[in-house]
N, CA, C and O atoms as a printed pandas DataFrame, in Angstrom:
     atom_number atom_name residue_name chain_id  residue_number  x_coord  y_coord  z_coord
0              1         N          MET        A               1  272.401  112.696  124.536
1              2        CA          MET        A               1  273.887  111.988  124.181
2              3         C          MET        A               1  274.339  112.735  122.913
3              4         O          MET        A               1  273.662  112.863  121.893
4              5         N          GLU        A               2  275.583  113.209  123.123
5              6        CA          GLU        A               2  276.490  113.872  121.730
6              7         C          GLU        A               2  276.616  112.822  120.447
7              8         O          GLU        A               2  276.856  111.624  120.593
8              9         N          LYS        A               3  276.448  113.365  119.383
9             10        CA          LYS        A               3  276.471  112.335  117.890
10            11         C          LYS        A               3  278.098  112.066  118.059
11            12         O          LYS        A               3  278.965  112.793  118.543
12            13         N          LEU        A               4  278.169  110.907  117.548
13            14        CA          LEU        A               4  279.516  110.518  116.888
14            15         C          LEU        A               4  279.763  110.737  115.476
15            16         O          LEU        A               4  278.910  110.669  114.591
16            17         N          THR        A               5  281.086  111.023  115.320
17            18        CA          THR        A               5  281.684  111.176  114.075
18            19         C          THR        A               5  281.993  109.708  113.179
19            20         O          THR        A               5  281.779  108.735  113.902
20            21         N          LYS        A               6  282.243  109.495  112.402
21            22        CA          LYS        A               6  282.075  107.969  111.860
22            23         C          LYS        A               6  283.427  107.329  112.193
23            24         O          LYS        A               6  283.445  106.099  112.138
24            25         N          GLN        A               7  284.538  107.943  112.523
25            26        CA          GLN        A               7  285.632  107.074  113.345
26            27         C          GLN        A               7  285.351  106.781  114.492
27            28         O          GLN        A               7  285.653  105.666  114.916
28            29         N          GLU        A               8  284.439  108.081  115.611
29            30        CA          GLU        A               8  284.411  108.179  116.482
30            31         C          GLU        A               8  283.288  106.659  116.633
31            32         O          GLU        A               8  283.320  106.101  117.730
32            33         N          GLU        A               9  282.680  106.268  115.925
33            34        CA          GLU        A               9  281.460  105.003  115.718
34            35         C          GLU        A               9  282.190  103.847  115.422
35            36         O          GLU        A               9  281.914  102.826  116.052
36            37         N          GLU        A              10  283.158  103.821  114.494
37            38        CA          GLU        A              10  283.846  102.956  114.392
38            39         C          GLU        A              10  284.953  102.249  115.461
39            40         O          GLU        A              10  285.404  101.104  115.442
40            41         N          VAL        A              11  285.192  103.240  116.296
41            42        CA          VAL        A              11  286.314  102.828  117.277
42            43         C          VAL        A              11  285.320  102.108  118.334
43            44         O          VAL        A              11  285.548  100.933  118.622
44            45         N          MET        A              12  284.169  102.818  118.947
45            46        CA          MET        A              12  283.152  102.662  119.676
46            47         C          MET        A              12  282.951  101.118  119.385
47            48         O          MET        A              12  283.290  100.335  120.272
48            49         N          LEU        A              13  282.460  100.660  118.288
49            50        CA          LEU        A              13  281.818   99.235  117.351
50            51         C          LEU        A              13  283.110   98.240  118.463
51            52         O          LEU        A              13  282.886   97.452  119.382
52            53         N          HIS        A              14  284.065   98.583  118.035
53            54        CA          HIS        A              14  285.426   97.544  118.562
54            55         C          HIS        A              14  285.476   97.729  120.088
55            56         O          HIS        A              14  285.731   96.771  120.818
56            57         N          VAL        A              15  285.264   98.800  120.507
57            58        CA          VAL        A              15  285.151   98.969  122.074
58            59         C          VAL        A              15  283.736   97.974  122.509
59            60         O          VAL        A              15  284.018   97.045  123.267
60            61         N          TRP        A              16  282.721   98.052  122.228
61            62        CA          TRP        A              16  281.717   97.233  122.587
62            63         C          TRP        A              16  282.024   95.842  122.481
63            64         O          TRP        A              16  281.736   95.096  123.417
64            65         N          LYS        A              17  282.626   95.371  121.355
65            66        CA          LYS        A              17  282.943   94.056  121.108
66            67         C          LYS        A              17  284.165   93.964  121.707
67            68         O          LYS        A              17  284.187   92.742  121.859
68            69         N          LEU        A              18  285.262   94.375  122.188
69            70        CA          LEU        A              18  285.989   94.125  123.270
70            71         C          LEU        A              18  285.714   94.314  124.756
71            72         O          LEU        A              18  286.353   93.829  125.690
72            73         N          GLY        A              19  284.437   95.261  124.816
73            74        CA          GLY        A              19  284.288   95.514  126.708
74            75         C          GLY        A              19  285.377   96.143  127.195
75            76         O          GLY        A              19  285.274   97.268  127.684
76            77         N          SER        A              20  286.571   95.483  127.120
77            78        CA          SER        A              20  287.679   96.568  128.224
78            79         C          SER        A              20  288.738   96.505  127.364
79            80         O          SER        A              20  288.841   95.444  126.747
80            81         N          CYS        A              21  289.803   97.612  127.091
81            82        CA          CYS        A              21  290.884   97.500  125.975
82            83         C          CYS        A              21  291.403   98.412  126.306
83            84         O          CYS        A              21  290.930   99.211  127.115
84            85         N          THR        A              22  292.597   98.517  125.711
85            86        CA          THR        A              22  293.472   99.581  125.372
86            87         C          THR        A              22  293.838  100.302  123.817
87            88         O          THR        A              22  293.627   99.672  122.780
88            89         N          THR        A              23  294.394  101.658  123.814
89            90        CA          THR        A              23  294.218  102.236  122.741
90            91         C          THR        A              23  294.653  101.297  121.569
91            92         O          THR        A              23  294.031  100.933  120.571
92            93         N          LYS        A              24  296.034  100.993  122.046
93            94        CA          LYS        A              24  296.720   99.710  121.270
94            95         C          LYS        A              24  295.945   98.777  120.643
95            96         O          LYS        A              24  296.031   98.589  119.430
96            97         N          GLU        A              25  294.933   97.961  121.601
97            98        CA          GLU        A              25  293.993   97.222  121.251
98            99         C          GLU        A              25  293.060   97.318  119.918
99           100         O          GLU        A              25  292.829   96.500  119.028
100          101         N          ILE        A              26  292.655   98.552  120.128
101          102        CA          ILE        A              26  291.793   98.894  119.289
102          103         C          ILE        A              26  292.765   99.284  117.929
103          104         O          ILE        A              26  292.386   98.755  116.884
104          105         N          LEU        A              27  293.638   99.910  117.864
105          106        CA          LEU        A              27  294.345   99.809  116.664
106          107         C          LEU        A              27  294.380   98.516  115.764
107          108         O          LEU        A              27  294.037   98.335  114.596
108          109         N          GLN        A              28  294.984   97.572  116.842
109          110        CA          GLN        A              28  294.921   96.550  116.003
110          111         C          GLN        A              28  293.938   95.751  115.646
111          112         O          GLN        A              28  294.021   94.662  115.079
112          113         N          GLN        A              29  292.954   96.358  116.017
113          114        CA          GLN        A              29  291.754   95.865  115.413
114          115         C          GLN        A              29  290.861   96.179  113.517
115          116         O          GLN        A              29  290.140   95.669  112.659
116          117         N          LEU        A              30  291.720   97.495  113.917
117          118        CA          LEU        A              30  291.429   98.498  112.768
118          119         C          LEU        A              30  291.922   98.106  111.332
119          120         O          LEU        A              30  292.931   97.410  111.449
120          121         N          ASP        A              31  291.561   98.308  109.958
121          122        CA          ASP        A              31  292.027   97.505  108.988
122          123         C          ASP        A              31  293.456   98.685  108.609
123          124         O          ASP        A              31  293.804   99.761  109.096
124          125         N          GLU        A              32  293.894   97.960  107.695
125          126        CA          GLU        A              32  294.936   98.573  106.816
126          127         C          GLU        A              32  294.302   99.481  106.011
127          128         O          GLU        A              32  293.089   99.401  105.815
128          129         N          PRO        A              33  295.081  100.456  105.453
129          130        CA          PRO        A              33  295.842  101.511  106.291
130          131         C          PRO        A              33  295.575  101.511  107.532
131          132         O          PRO        A              33  294.348  101.431  107.591
132          133         N          ARG        A              34  296.035  101.558  108.661
133          134        CA          ARG        A              34  295.590  102.044  109.865
134          135         C          ARG        A              34  296.191  103.619  110.403
135          136         O          ARG        A              34  297.322  104.104  110.390
136          137         N          PRO        A              35  295.143  104.031  110.770
137          138        CA          PRO        A              35  295.724  105.238  111.797
138          139         C          PRO        A              35  296.910  105.410  112.700
139          140         O          PRO        A              35  297.306  104.641  113.576
140          141         N          PRO        A              36  297.404  106.570  112.319
141          142        CA          PRO        A              36  298.538  106.724  113.432
142          143         C          PRO        A              36  298.147  106.460  114.997
143          144         O          PRO        A              36  297.055  106.966  115.256
144          145         N          TYR        A              37  298.585  105.984  115.795
145          146        CA          TYR        A              37  298.035  105.337  117.599
146          147         C          TYR        A              37  297.502  106.983  118.196
147          148         O          TYR        A              37  296.630  107.262  119.018
148          149         N          THR        A              38  298.533  107.977  117.309
149          150        CA          THR        A              38  297.875  109.131  118.334
150          151         C          THR        A              38  296.586  109.616  117.677
151          152         O          THR        A              38  295.946  110.431  118.340
152          153         N          THR        A              39  296.236  109.363  116.835
153          154        CA          THR        A              39  294.915  109.519  115.923
154          155         C          THR        A              39  293.943  108.863  116.667
155          156         O          THR        A              39  292.826  109.362  116.806
156          157         N          ILE        A              40  294.255  107.784  117.166
157          158        CA          ILE        A              40  293.188  106.577  117.863
158          159         C          ILE        A              40  293.479  107.000  118.929
159          160         O          ILE        A              40  292.421  106.918  119.553
160          161         N          ALA        A              41  294.469  107.548  119.805
161          162        CA          ALA        A              41  294.304  108.024  120.985
162          163         C          ALA        A              41  293.406  109.537  121.229
163          164         O          ALA        A              41  292.702  109.848  122.190
164          165         N          SER        A              42  293.599  110.011  120.473
165          166        CA          SER        A              42  292.840  111.481  120.213
166          167         C          SER        A              42  291.642  110.936  120.714
167          168         O          SER        A              42  291.100  110.942  121.819
168          169         N          VAL        A              43  291.296  110.332  119.307
169          170        CA          VAL        A              43  289.488  109.348  119.289
170          171         C          VAL        A              43  289.159  109.088  120.492
171          172         O          VAL        A              43  288.158  109.611  120.982
172          173         N          MET        A              44  289.770  108.417  121.036
173          174        CA          MET        A              44  289.632  107.348  122.772
174          175         C          MET        A              44  289.083  109.034  123.274
175          176         O          MET        A              44  287.888  109.289  123.421
176          177         N          ASN        A              45  289.816  109.716  123.415
177          178        CA          ASN        A              45  289.914  110.562  124.561
178          179         C          ASN        A              45  288.230  111.754  124.256
179          180         O          ASN        A              45  287.418  112.128  125.103
180          181         N          ASN        A              46  288.252  111.976  123.081
181          182        CA          ASN        A              46  287.301  112.627  122.573
182          183         C          ASN        A              46  285.765  111.493  122.890
183          184         O          ASN        A              46  284.800  112.006  123.458
184          185         N          LEU        A              47  285.720  110.412  122.583
185          186        CA          LEU        A              47  284.891  109.518  123.463
186          187         C          LEU        A              47  284.764  109.841  124.845
187          188         O          LEU        A              47  283.612  110.054  125.226
188          189         N          LYS        A              48  285.613  109.920  125.623
189          190        CA          LYS        A              48  285.790  109.667  127.145
190          191         C          LYS        A              48  284.948  110.972  127.455
191          192         O          LYS        A              48  283.869  110.874  128.038
192          193         N          ARG        A              49  285.543  112.398  126.991
193          194        CA          ARG        A              49  285.031  113.531  127.056
194          195         C          ARG        A              49  283.647  113.734  126.705
195          196         O          ARG        A              49  283.074  114.542  127.434
196          197         N          LYS        A              50  282.674  113.009  125.411
197          198        CA          LYS        A              50  281.589  112.804  125.098
198          199         C          LYS        A              50  280.585  111.891  126.096
199          200         O          LYS        A              50  279.357  111.935  126.027
200          201         N          GLY        A              51  281.165  111.258  126.811
201          202        CA          GLY        A              51  280.585  110.604  127.732
202          203         C          GLY        A              51  280.447  109.053  127.724
203          204         O          GLY        A              51  279.996  108.400  128.665
204          205         N          TYR        A              52  280.929  108.507  126.449
205          206        CA          TYR        A              52  281.054  107.187  125.940
206          207         C          TYR        A              52  281.856  106.389  126.516
207          208         O          TYR        A              52  281.476  105.220  126.443
208          209         N          LEU        A              53  283.057  106.585  127.198
209          210        CA          LEU        A              53  284.055  105.533  128.024
210          211         C          LEU        A              53  284.321  106.204  128.898
211          212         O          LEU        A              53  284.366  107.428  129.014
212          213         N          ASN        A              54  284.625  104.915  129.961
213          214        CA          ASN        A              54  285.234  104.729  131.016
214          215         C          ASN        A              54  286.338  105.136  130.729
215          216         O          ASN        A              54  286.442  105.424  129.536
216          217         N          ALA        A              55  287.800  105.383  131.717
217          218        CA          ALA        A              55  288.901  105.581  131.579
218          219         C          ALA        A              55  289.532  105.133  132.677
219          220         O          ALA        A              55  289.344  105.724  133.741
220          221         N          GLU        A              56  290.450  103.934  132.606
221          222        CA          GLU        A              56  291.260  103.570  134.177
222          223         C          GLU        A              56  292.505  103.543  133.801
223          224         O          GLU        A              56  292.763  103.065  132.697
224          225         N          GLN        A              57  293.585  104.066  134.663
225          226        CA          GLN        A              57  294.938  104.017  134.513
226          227         C          GLN        A              57  295.242  102.870  135.200
227          228         O          GLN        A              57  294.698  102.642  136.280
228          229         N          HIS        A              58  296.077  102.085  134.694
229          230        CA          HIS        A              58  296.950  100.949  134.973
230          231         C          HIS        A              58  298.440  101.478  134.688
231          232         O          HIS        A              58  298.543  101.563  133.464
232          233         N          GLY        A              59  299.724  101.897  135.354
233          234        CA          GLY        A              59  300.259  102.357  135.550
234          235         C          GLY        A              59  300.733  103.367  134.456
235          236         O          GLY        A              59  300.475  104.533  134.755
236          237         N          LEU        A              60  301.457  103.169  133.089
237          238        CA          LEU        A              60  301.222  104.084  132.163
238          239         C          LEU        A              60  300.218  104.068  131.091
239          240         O          LEU        A              60  300.084  104.927  130.220
240          241         N          THR        A              61  299.546  103.026  131.245
241          242        CA          THR        A              61  298.294  102.024  130.036
242          243         C          THR        A              61  296.961  102.821  130.644
243          244         O          THR        A              61  296.838  102.851  131.868
244          245         N          TYR        A              62  296.188  103.322  129.993
245          246        CA          TYR        A              62  294.675  103.599  129.951
246          247         C          TYR        A              62  293.832  102.127  129.464
247          248         O          TYR        A              62  294.079  101.340  128.550
248          249         N          HIS        A              63  293.116  102.138  130.146
249          250        CA          HIS        A              63  292.003  100.765  129.569
250          251         C          HIS        A              63  290.861  101.341  129.695
251          252         O          HIS        A              63  290.530  101.868  130.757
252          253         N          PHE        A              64  290.196  101.325  128.769
253          254        CA          PHE        A              64  288.967  102.082  128.408
254          255         C          PHE        A              64  287.605  101.002  128.243
255          256         O          PHE        A              64  287.609  100.065  127.444
256          257         N          SER        A              65  286.403  101.344  129.198
257          258        CA          SER        A              65  285.402  100.385  128.719
258          259         C          SER        A              65  284.126  100.899  128.403
259          260         O          SER        A              65  283.941  101.946  129.022
260          261         N          PRO        A              66  283.204  100.592  127.711
261          262        CA          PRO        A              66  281.980  101.580  127.382
262          263         C          PRO        A              66  281.302  101.990  128.530
263          264         O          PRO        A              66  281.159  101.218  129.478
264          265         N          ARG        A              67  280.766  103.406  128.541
265          266        CA          ARG        A              67  279.800  104.159  129.516
266          267         C          ARG        A              67  278.768  103.841  129.109
267          268         O          ARG        A              67  277.917  103.741  129.992
268          269         N          ILE        A              68  278.276  103.515  127.613
269          270        CA          ILE        A              68  277.120  103.969  127.068
270          271         C          ILE        A              68  276.826  102.174  126.509
271          272         O          ILE        A              68  277.792  101.602  126.005
272          273         N          ALA        A              69  275.901  101.641  126.601
273          274        CA          ALA        A              69  275.643  100.645  126.124
274          275         C          ALA        A              69  275.431  100.947  124.601
275          276         O          ALA        A              69  275.133  102.059  124.166
276          277         N          GLN        A              70  275.635   99.754  123.798
277          278        CA          GLN        A              70  275.423   99.300  121.983
278          279         C          GLN        A              70  274.449   99.369  121.908
279          280         O          GLN        A              70  274.261   99.929  120.828
280          281         N          SER        A              71  272.922   99.035  122.653
281          282        CA          SER        A              71  271.674   98.995  122.419
282          283         C          SER        A              71  271.411  100.441  122.967
283          284         O          SER        A              71  270.380  100.807  122.404
284          285         N          GLU        A              72  271.740  101.179  123.584
285          286        CA          GLU        A              72  271.147  102.616  124.317
286          287         C          GLU        A              72  271.587  103.424  123.004
287          288         O          GLU        A              72  270.708  104.035  122.396
288          289         N          TYR        A              73  272.870  103.452  122.554
289          290        CA          TYR        A              73  273.287  104.022  121.539
290          291         C          TYR        A              73  272.448  104.030  120.179
291          292         O          TYR        A              73  272.092  105.011  119.526
292          293         N          LYS        A              74  272.232  102.704  119.934
293          294        CA          LYS        A              74  271.286  102.228  118.568
294          295         C          LYS        A              74  270.338  102.919  118.562
295          296         O          LYS        A              74  270.010  103.847  117.823
296          297         N          SER        A              75  269.575  102.166  119.956
297          298        CA          SER        A              75  268.572  102.870  119.877
298          299         C          SER        A              75  268.376  104.408  119.860
299          300         O          SER        A              75  267.274  104.689  119.390
300          301         N          ASP        A              76  269.138  105.540  120.245
301          302        CA          ASP        A              76  269.080  106.798  120.062
302          303         C          ASP        A              76  269.295  107.163  118.848
303          304         O          ASP        A              76  268.391  107.804  118.312
304          305         N          PHE        A              77  270.287  106.930  118.218
305          306        CA          PHE        A              77  270.640  107.029  116.765
306          307         C          PHE        A              77  269.363  106.677  115.786
307          308         O          PHE        A              77  268.926  107.418  114.905
308          309         N          MET        A              78  268.918  105.511  116.108
309          310        CA          MET        A              78  267.458  105.135  115.412
310          311         C          MET        A              78  266.686  106.039  115.735
311          312         O          MET        A              78  266.300  106.309  114.598
312          313         N          ARG        A              79  266.119  106.763  116.407
313          314        CA          ARG        A              79  265.341  107.836  116.787
314          315         C          ARG        A              79  265.576  108.829  116.107
315          316         O          ARG        A              79  264.762  109.318  115.323
316          317         N          SER        A              80  266.494  109.173  116.273
317          318        CA          SER        A              80  266.941  110.705  115.428
318          319         C          SER        A              80  267.289  110.303  113.725
319          320         O          SER        A              80  267.787  111.155  112.989
320          321         N          PHE        A              81  267.097  109.500  113.440
321          322        CA          PHE        A              81  267.604  108.845  112.375
322          323         C          PHE        A              81  266.399  109.074  111.547
323          324         O          PHE        A              81  266.429  109.856  110.597
324          325         N          VAL        A              82  264.719  108.024  112.079
325          326        CA          VAL        A              82  263.678  108.449  111.856
326          327         C          VAL        A              82  263.316  109.469  111.896
327          328         O          VAL        A              82  262.581  109.743  110.948
328          329         N          SER        A              83  263.533  110.508  112.818
329          330        CA          SER        A              83  262.730  111.751  113.125
330          331         C          SER        A              83  263.863  112.986  111.577
331          332         O          SER        A              83  263.473  113.954  110.924
332          333         N          ASN        A              84  264.431  112.687  111.584
333          334        CA          ASN        A              84  265.309  113.480  110.616
334          335         C          ASN        A              84  265.069  113.354  109.196
335          336         O          ASN        A              84  265.068  114.332  108.447
336          337         N          TYR        A              85  264.838  111.998  108.758
337          338        CA          TYR        A              85  264.655  111.469  107.294
338          339         C          TYR        A              85  263.198  110.743  107.172
339          340         O          TYR        A              85  262.940  110.316  106.046
340          341         N          PHE        A              86  262.381  110.580  108.012
341          342        CA          PHE        A              86  261.289  109.712  107.811
342          343         C          PHE        A              86  260.078  110.553  108.881
343          344         O          PHE        A              86  259.368  109.836  109.586
344          345         N          LYS        A              87  259.920  111.967  108.937
345          346        CA          LYS        A              87  258.929  112.696  109.624
346          347         C          LYS        A              87  258.506  112.032  110.798
347          348         O          LYS        A              87  257.335  112.000  111.176
348          349         N          ASN        A              88  259.514  111.476  111.405
349          350        CA          ASN        A              88  259.248  110.568  113.170
350          351         C          ASN        A              88  258.294  109.412  112.864
351          352         O          ASN        A              88  257.755  108.776  113.770
352          353         N          SER        A              89  258.095  109.152  111.559
353          354        CA          SER        A              89  257.454  107.662  111.459
354          355         C          SER        A              89  258.167  106.401  111.032
355          356         O          SER        A              89  258.704  106.295  109.930
356          357         N          PHE        A              90  258.153  105.480  111.917
357          358        CA          PHE        A              90  258.688  104.329  111.971
358          359         C          PHE        A              90  257.990  103.616  110.451
359          360         O          PHE        A              90  258.571  102.887  109.648
360          361         N          ARG        A              91  256.630  104.092  110.408
361          362        CA          ARG        A              91  255.885  103.386  109.484
362          363         C          ARG        A              91  256.318  103.537  107.943
363          364         O          ARG        A              91  256.465  102.694  107.058
364          365         N          GLU        A              92  256.511  105.363  107.969
365          366        CA          GLU        A              92  256.981  105.484  106.833
366          367         C          GLU        A              92  258.671  104.759  106.457
367          368         O          GLU        A              92  259.158  104.331  105.410
368          369         N          MET        A              93  259.165  104.877  107.763
369          370        CA          MET        A              93  260.787  104.440  107.409
370          371         C          MET        A              93  260.561  102.804  106.818
371          372         O          MET        A              93  261.117  102.278  105.854
372          373         N          VAL        A              94  259.692  102.303  107.621
373          374        CA          VAL        A              94  259.510  100.646  107.445
374          375         C          VAL        A              94  259.142  100.426  105.621
375          376         O          VAL        A              94  259.672   99.717  104.765
376          377         N          SER        A              95  258.090  101.321  105.580
377          378        CA          SER        A              95  257.594  101.678  103.794
378          379         C          SER        A              95  258.509  101.685  103.098
379          380         O          SER        A              95  258.657  100.837  102.218
380          381         N          PHE        A              96  259.321  102.614  103.314
381          382        CA          PHE        A              96  260.746  103.437  102.383
382          383         C          PHE        A              96  261.318  101.867  102.003
383          384         O          PHE        A              96  261.240  101.229  100.954
384          385         N          PHE        A              97  261.931  101.531  103.336
385          386        CA          PHE        A              97  262.870  100.154  103.172
386          387         C          PHE        A              97  262.189   99.031  102.069
387          388         O          PHE        A              97  262.846   98.449  101.206
388          389         N          ALA        A              98  260.788   98.873  102.290
389          390        CA          ALA        A              98  259.946   97.558  101.848
390          391         C          ALA        A              98  260.457   98.205  100.241
391          392         O          ALA        A              98  261.475   97.688   99.782
392          393         N          LYS        A              99  260.008   98.928   99.689
393          394        CA          LYS        A              99  260.099   99.156   98.379
394          395         C          LYS        A              99  261.471   99.489   98.019
395          396         O          LYS        A              99  261.754   99.352   96.828
396          397         N          GLU        A             100  262.113   99.779   98.579
397          398        CA          GLU        A             100  263.777  100.096   97.985
398          399         C          GLU        A             100  264.160   98.540   97.914
399          400         O          GLU        A             100  264.470   98.032   96.837
400          401         N          GLU        A             101  264.130   97.899   98.954
401          402        CA          GLU        A             101  264.639   96.585   99.299
402          403         C          GLU        A             101  264.118   95.144   98.517
403          404         O          GLU        A             101  264.601   94.026   98.337
404          405         N          ASP        A             102  262.707   95.920   98.126
405          406        CA          ASP        A             102  261.799   95.176   97.118
406          407         C          ASP        A             102  261.564   93.512   98.330
407          408         O          ASP        A             102  261.936   92.349   98.173
408          409         N          LEU        A             103  260.919   94.086   99.274
409          410        CA          LEU        A             103  260.807   92.572  100.212
410          411         C          LEU        A             103  259.513   92.399  100.111
411          412         O          LEU        A             103  258.563   93.183  100.084
412          413         N          SER        A             104  259.635   90.999  100.048
413          414        CA          SER        A             104  258.367   89.974  100.026
414          415         C          SER        A             104  257.577   90.296  100.911
415          416         O          SER        A             104  257.871   90.979  101.892
416          417         N          PRO        A             105  256.079   89.660  100.560
417          418        CA          PRO        A             105  255.189   89.927  101.707
418          419         C          PRO        A             105  255.510   88.836  103.090
419          420         O          PRO        A             105  255.052   88.814  104.232
420          421         N          GLU        A             106  256.525   87.969  102.365
421          422        CA          GLU        A             106  256.756   86.826  103.291
422          423         C          GLU        A             106  257.793   87.756  104.624
423          424         O          GLU        A             106  257.836   87.936  105.841
424          425         N          ASP        A             107  258.445   88.098  103.452
425          426        CA          ASP        A             107  259.929   88.805  104.178
426          427         C          ASP        A             107  259.233   89.587  105.569
427          428         O          ASP        A             107  259.562   89.373  106.736
428          429         N          LEU        A             108  258.218   90.514  105.107
429          430        CA          LEU        A             108  257.454   91.338  106.083
430          431         C          LEU        A             108  256.507   90.728  107.315
431          432         O          LEU        A             108  256.238   91.059  108.469
432          433         N          LYS        A             109  256.177   89.708  106.456
433          434        CA          LYS        A             109  255.577   88.597  107.689
434          435         C          LYS        A             109  256.550   88.327  108.844
435          436         O          LYS        A             109  256.421   88.647  110.025
436          437         N          GLU        A             110  257.691   87.577  108.162
437          438        CA          GLU        A             110  259.026   87.520  109.142
438          439         C          GLU        A             110  259.322   88.599  110.265
439          440         O          GLU        A             110  259.455   88.540  111.487
440          441         N          ILE        A             111  259.360   89.472  109.445
441          442        CA          ILE        A             111  259.858   90.647  110.570
442          443         C          ILE        A             111  258.852   91.056  111.461
443          444         O          ILE        A             111  259.117   91.535  112.563
444          445         N          ILE        A             112  257.412   90.850  110.931
445          446        CA          ILE        A             112  256.043   91.019  112.069
446          447         C          ILE        A             112  256.142   90.646  113.286
447          448         O          ILE        A             112  256.195   91.087  114.435
448          449         N          ASN        A             113  256.157   89.114  112.318
449          450        CA          ASN        A             113  256.498   88.004  113.698
450          451         C          ASN        A             113  257.964   88.072  114.704
451          452         O          ASN        A             113  258.000   87.336  115.690
452          453         N          GLU        A             114  258.809   88.722  114.487
453          454        CA          GLU        A             114  260.163   88.804  114.851
454          455         C          GLU        A             114  259.969   90.078  116.087
455          456         O          GLU        A             114  260.178   90.015  117.299
456          457         N          ILE        A             115  259.631   90.879  115.493
457          458        CA          ILE        A             115  259.312   92.105  116.214
458          459         C          ILE        A             115  257.710   91.873  117.317
459          460         O          ILE        A             115  257.418   92.356  118.411
460          461         N          GLU        A             116  257.222   91.243  116.707
461          462        CA          GLU        A             116  255.999   90.591  118.037
462          463         C          GLU        A             116  256.508   89.540  118.719
463          464         O          GLU        A             116  256.094   89.518  119.878
464          465         N          SER        A             117  257.383   88.498  118.392
465          466        CA          SER        A             117  258.057   87.773  119.520
466          467         C          SER        A             117  259.329   88.523  120.861
467          468         O          SER        A             117  259.692   88.056  121.940
468          469         N          GLY        A             118  259.659   89.671  120.236
469          470        CA          GLY        A             118  260.553   90.476  120.817
470          471         C          GLY        A             118  261.934   89.582  120.582
471          472         O          GLY        A             118  262.464   88.815  121.387
472          473         N          ASN        A             119  262.269   89.847  119.509
473          474        CA          ASN        A             119  263.756   88.928  119.008
474          475         C          ASN        A             119  264.401   90.282  118.414
475          476         O          ASN        A             119  263.829   91.161  117.769
476          477         N          ASP        A             120  265.533   90.217  118.746
477          478        CA          ASP        A             120  266.369   91.153  117.794
478          479         C          ASP        A             120  266.970   91.082  116.327
479          480         O          ASP        A             120  267.600   92.036  115.872
């Protein structure tokens, strides 16, 4: 899976939320000041080229839909993140965040319970 730029990732978050959408609909979702339409159209084409989007033409308008599920992207992103920053150790990552965020033992127990029950 090819890595996304920050702007591509922001657009994909909106595509995942909307399901099927046009470039104009994505542009309307973005905060002010919005980038030019042509910038978002270029980002959408890059996402299509990278295999993240399907595009279907209806008249003069393209409708885009996710080709990669958000959960698949999230999983790949986290594996890469853990590999690059925590020596491929999820244990080291959890330990780091537990210390940095000052998680209480109760917080950690809740997290363990969520993992064991399979909740996201």
